[in-house]
N, C-alpha and C positions, 0 to 999 in steps of 0.2 A: 417492449420498447423498441419498435422497429426504427425509431429515429436514431437510436444509439448505434445499432447495427449499420444503418445507412451511412452514418458519419464515419464509422470505422472503415467501411468499404471505400468511401471517398478518399480518406486520408491515405489508406494503403495504395490506392490507384495513383494518387498524385505523387506520392513518394517514389513509387516504383517507376513512374514515367520519367522522373528526374534522375533516378539512381537504379537503373535496371540491373546493375551488376551485384546488388546485395539485397537482403531482405529489408523491408521497411521496419522501423522500430517505433512502436506506438505505445505510449504510456497512458493508463487510465487511473486517475486518482478519485477519491471520494471518501467521505466519512464512513465509519463503521455502520453497516446495515444499509448502505445506499444502493447496493446491488451491483457494485463494480465487478466483483469476482464472478458472480452469476452471469452477468452479461458477457464477460470475456470468455468464460467456459462455453457458454451457449454458442457464441460466435465461432470459436475454434472447433467446436463439435460439428458445426454446419459447414465449415470450410477446412478441408483436410490439409490445405497448404499453409495453415496458420498454426504457429507454435505459441503456446501460452504457459506462462508460469507467473508466480506472484511474489511480492515482497514478503508475504507470510511464509513462503517456501524457503526463504534464505535466512531465517533467524539464526543467530549464533546458537550453538549447542548449549545445553544446560550447564555443562562444565565451563564453557567459555563465558557465559553470563555470570556464573558464580565468581569467576576471576575478576570480571568487571565490577561486580558488587564489592569485592574486597579492595580493588585497586582504585576505583573511581568513586562510587557511591552505592549504598545498599539498594536504592531504587532501580539500579541497572539490572537487577535480577528479573524484573518484569519485562517480558518480551513486548515489542511494539514500538516504543519511542526511538527516535534517531540514536544510533549508537549500538543497537541490539541486533543489527542485521549484518550478515556477511556479504557486503557489496562486492568483494572480490569474487566470491562464488557466483554472484549474479553476472558480473562482467565476464567471467570465464564461460559461463553457460551461453550468454549472448554471442560471444566470440566463436564458440564451437558451432552454434547454429549458423552463423554467418559464413563459416568456412566449410560447412558440410557439402557433400555432393549427393547424388541421387540415392546412394546406398548407405549413407552414414546413419548410424543410430546414436542420437545425442540424448544422454540422460538428463532429465529435468528434475531439479531438487524437489524434495517434499519434506514437510515438517509434521511431526505427530503431536498435535496439540494435547491429546489425552495424556501422553507421557511427558509433555513439555520438553521435548527433545527432538532433534533431527531424526527423521526416519533413516534406517540403514540404506545405503546406496543400492543394495540388491532389490529394494522395494520401490525405487524411483522409476517412474514411467519413462519411456523413450519416445522421442520424435524421430521418425524415419524420413530421411531425405533432407533436402534444402528448402526451408520455408520461403514463401513469398513475403511473409511478415511475421514479426514477433510481437505478441501482445503481452504487456507486463502491467499488472495492476497492484495497487497498494493504497492504504488509507492516506499516506502523506506524500504520494507521488506528485511532484511538482511544487512542494512546499518550499518557501524561501525564508531565510533568516532576515532579521532587521529590527530596528528599534520599535517598530509597530507591535512586535510580539511581546514586548515588556518583560523580557527575561530577568530584568533587574529586581522584580518584586513578585511575591507569591500571588497566584491567581485563584487558589482554592485551598481547602483544608489539608489536602495531601501535601502540598508544597509547604504550607505554613508549619505543619507538624513534623515533617520528615526532611525538609530541605531548607531549614531556617537560614543557613549561611549561603545558599544559592549554588552550592557545588554541583548538584545534579542539573540545575537549570543552565549553568554555565557550560557544562559538558554537552548537554543537548544542543545548545545554541552553536557550539563549536562544530559538532558533528554535522549539523544541518547546513552550516555556512561553508563547509569544506567538502568532505567526502560525498555527502548527499547532493550538494549543489553541482558538483562535477558529474555525478552519475546521472542526474536528471537532465543536465544540459546536453547529454549525448543523444537524447531521443529526437526523432524526426518530428514528432507531434505529440502533444500532451492534451488529454481531455480531462475535465474535472466535472464530476457529477455532484452538483451542489444541492445539499439538503436545505429545507426551508429555515431551519434554526438549530441551535445546539440542543434545545429541549427535544426536538424531534429525533435527533441523533441518539440521545439517551434512550428514548422510547423504542427506536428501532433495535438498539443493542439488547434491550430487555426482551423484545420479541424473539430475537435470535436465540437467546438463552432458553426461553420457554419452549421454543420449537425443538431445540436440542434435547431438553429434559422431558418434553411431553407433558408438562404441567406448569401451573403458575409458579412464579418465584415466591419463596417465603420472605417475610420481612428481613430476616438475617441475610438472605441471598441478595435481596435488593440493595441492602447497605454495602455488601461486598462489591456488588457491581458498580454502585456509585463511586466507590473508592477506585476501582479498576479504571473506569473511564476518565477519571481525573488525570491519569497519566497522559491522556490524549487531548485533554480539553484545550490547552493553550494553542497548540498548532491547529486543531480543528476550528476553533473560533477564528483564528487569523485567516485560515483558508476560506471560511465562509464570508469573511469580510473582503476577500479579493487578493489576499497576500499569497499568491502562487504564480507560477510561470506558465500555466496552461493557456494555450491559444484558443481553446474551445471550452465553453462552459455549458453544460446541460443542466438546466434548472428543473428540479423535481418538486412535486407537491408532497403532502404528508403520506400519500399512498404510493409514492415512488413513480407516479406518472410523470412523463415529460411535459413540462409547461411550455418551455421554449428552448431553443439552442442559440447560443450567442457566440460570435467570433470576436476576438479582441486582439 
């Protein structure tokens, strides 16, 4: 997807031209399986002056999410939806990269999905020097709250069966409208990789699981995956419909090929 790399390069150059005293801060959003993390990793690997980490790297620890599950709602134990990320850690990491000099080693957070817990800091990679740009990706990067998201009513069986009174939905909406809105607003530019449909997103997520396992999913595993992606469905559908703050939209086909790039 050279179009995505070219777009990132353009946005970095434009931001640096206007603000040469600091790294450009570029966010890349896109549904699960859209290739956002792959694209950002590949770009950072090809450009040593680019630092990259992800929303997935700053999940709250298992213990912290267990606390959220007790204090807010049991669905908060599942990592991913707004409210389950340590945005303060993300902000501190960005600030450290912005303040770095040529010899500074800045630790970049990592999360161990196999353990469902944050990796020990001794295992975090380090970026050396002061980057020209910071790339940050995540499935809901650029998402916005609003009545269009319909948080007042369940959208799927997960919400119907586990959040009948709307406590989890209300908390998710609050997090998205406050902490996440402030965090996303600080970026110089936001890119959104747009999948063709929600159904394709679910198919992509299944492909990811099968690639990880090295085999097809069983019927039971498919049902579990259906339930898992329901945590993401509302915001993903809203972003597909245009409810996000990204200034650049990269339209993808079912095979993740770039169909067109739109500025808005």
